[in-house]
Phi, psi and omega in degrees: 000323179287332176292322175298320170297313175307308176308324177295320181282343181283328187289312178306324184297335184292340186288309180297334179294329175288343171280341180291348176295338182287320175293340177300333172303336172307326179292344167295343180295335170300340183272354175288145175296160179296327172297318172294320170308316185297317181295321175298310184298325174296320176299310177297321173303310183296321176298319183306305183300318182294320175304308174307318186288314181298315188291329179287316175303321179302319187283000000 
């Protein structure tokens, strides 16, 4: 009886597993050149700073 309950839970869980394929694309980031990485890090840092400024201006 407990096995039947578990099987019922296992099936819906297979759908989110399919969605987990998208984060695996992040592993391709290791293939990026160091220059591309630096550019991405600069963009991320700039966005962080812009958010901090926006948060500061809202206060």
